[in-house]
C-alpha positions, 0 to 999 in steps of 0.5 A: 503468623502464616494467616497474616503473611498470606493477607500481607501477600495478597495486599501487595500483589493487589497493589502491584496489579492495581499499578499494572493496571494504571499503567496499561490505561491510555493516557491523553497527550503528547505528540507522536513524532515519525520521520517520513522518507520524502515530501508527498506529492500531495496529501489527497489520497484518491489522486496518489499511488503511494503509502507517502500519502496514505501514512500521514493522510489516513489520520485526517479522514474516515472511511464508511468501513475500515479494516480493524486497526489492530488485526494485523491481517486484513480480510473481509472478516476484520472490516468494522463500521466508521462513517457507516454504522451498518451495511447489507446486500440485497438478495441479488447482491447487486445493491449494497446499502449503508446506514450512515452516522449522524452528528459527524462534522467535517473540521471545518464544522459543515455536517457530514451527510449522505451527499458526501459520499455520493460526491466522493464516488462520482468524483472517483467515476469521473461523473462530478462537476469537480475532477480529479488531477490523477485518478489511479483507483478509477477501475475499482468502481467500474461495476458501480452503476450508481451511487444513490441517497436516501435521506441525509443518512443512507446510501446505497451503491447499484452494481452492473453485476455482483462483485464480492470485493467491493466491501474490501475496496471500501475498507482500504486506506485509499477510500476515504470519503471526501467533502462535497463542499471542498474543491478537489484542488484544496484537498491536495494542499489543505485536506479537510476530513472527519478523522482524529486529526486535522491537517495544519502544514505541509513544508516542503522537505521539512515536516507535516504536522497533524493536531487533535480533532477535539470534535472527533465523533469517537469521544475521548479519541484521539489520545494524541495531542498530534502527529508530526512527520519529520522529512528525512530522505537519507535512511542511515540519517533517519536511523541515527534520528530514531536512536537519538530519541528525536523521533519516536517511530520509523517511516513505516515498513521502511527498514531493512533487516540490516538497518533493523540490526543497527537499530537494535544494537544501538537501541535494545529496547526498540521495538521492530517488526518485519513483515510482508506488506503486499508491495512488489518490486517489478520490472516495467518495459515500455511495450510500444518503445522499440526495441522493446516492442520485440516480444523476444527481446522482453523474454530475454530480459525475464530470463535474466532475472535471478529472483533469489539473488536479488532477495538476498542482496537487497533485503537479506533473505527477507523477501519471497518469490511470486506473481501479481498477488502476495504469496501464501501464507500471508497472502490469500490469493498468491500463486503457489510454488508449484505453479510458480516454478513452471513460469519462465524465469522462475527455474534454472538461472543459468539455463535461463541466462543461456537462452537469454544470451542466445536470444540477444546473439540472434537479435544482433547483440553481444558482449562487444556490442551491447544494447545501451539502455537507461533504467529509470526509477524512483529516487528512493532507496527502496527503488534505487537500490534494487534497480542497480542490482537489476542493472547488473543482471541485465549485463549478463545478457548484453544489455548495458544499463544506466541509472536514471532516477526520478524524483518522486514528485514526477515518477508516476506521472513520468510512467503513466504518460510513457516517458520510459523505455525500462523502469524499476518500480514498486507496486503496492496493493491496497487490499489483498484482493485480486480485483484490485491487482487485476484491473488496477495494473493489468486491464487495457487502458487503466492509469496503473497499467504502466506498461500498457499490456492489453489482453482482452481474452484475459480481461474476460477472466478478470470479469469472471473471477471478480463476480464468482462467489465460490472461494475455491473456484475463484481461487483457481481462476486467479491462479490461471490469470496471474500464471498468464500475466506472468508468462507474457512478461506484463510486469515481471515481478522481481521480488515481494519484500519483507520490511520492517518498522521500529518504535520506542517502547513508550508508543502503545498500542501500535499494530503493523499489517502484514498483508498491505502497507496501505490501510493502517495509519488512523492512529486515533487510539495510539498513545504515548506512556511518557 
């Protein structure tokens, strides 16, 4: 009897194991529905500076190499091949050669070759006959002297000097390969890629639709038949849509702690994750616009900031104080707390504000005679909400500010042409590496250096840390640079946010990255268990 019982139990266990295995196997089909916070300014990843573009457009493209889509913390060690099959540095670390994948086709049927890689980087470096309308990451490739081809399936990047971060930049979601035969203008409205999904349409304030690429070079992928982004500008409305099952997933990293709690109370089965996203909220000041060309006034503004209050009010405590780079432990390069507290504005708030008011009084301002300004910001909740708190904090030092919301389609162009005096901005680092943060946001003349901060001596240190191959030595240089940037008030960092993403339990194989909001949207092996 005992033997029969054991045999029966074994059979039942085997049956359950088989059922569980079958349930865990990916299923083909279905449309993944995600809400989107806005209509993107375009779908040309190379020309934009927001993950409002990366989130829907990454699925259309491939890179040479990419961060593993299921490793939550990106690093050099998590890079995997895509359109390249292998890569190697020369002995001098000034030439990086990629072997390319054969048999890959663009969505319009044209074969992919090394020529497309060269065309992409000629565009990025401003060397091509065609031109980008905007080129926010041109500075990433300042030290690439040339990109050469050797036949149809080999390409080499030739550097002016060693730059270890080049691999990290090439793996970013910001670095897809574009087709040589498609004009840059078309890529804004009807992009052609080699990726798992093909572009169908984008309707202003309505939706973005992608469909499965049946000829994707990864056989058997993607699992989904398509992805649809429904544009819902109001986050409360978006939460209701998610709870009601009208969308399967919230816009990535858009949920606050409070909204996540609302979701979980209405739908306990929802899966939600709150993580740092390598996006900092910062104060930008036009250094050339009077009276803000006065260093003392800008210092007073820095001293007015209560970063802890901002984090508590906006993020319910789910945020971090830091410099330009993501704070540890999730960030590899961020300023440690003992250095951070030595920087003006990161210490005793009452003492700092007393000093700020003294400066403002010296400049002729008072409670009865405040400085009247506008604080411009992008017309999204993630921008507006902290801007409102910032305005309240500036009032503590005799600055009477009015909110000036700007539509997303105009925001980045507005600040790039210096058409503002004071603003609140969000700066995302596409990779957790100092080269991107420093060259893109603080180098003299960079398109994304919105305050036009310029320190030629500090730029020499940018180059020194960039070429340094010893990790410990590079980190010390990075901390020295970031400390100086914060002390100069180049772009005072208010906080680094930790925000949430929620999805239904039937959405399988989803991974949210913890140190960048720009790299994790290929979605080729996401599937729906329903």
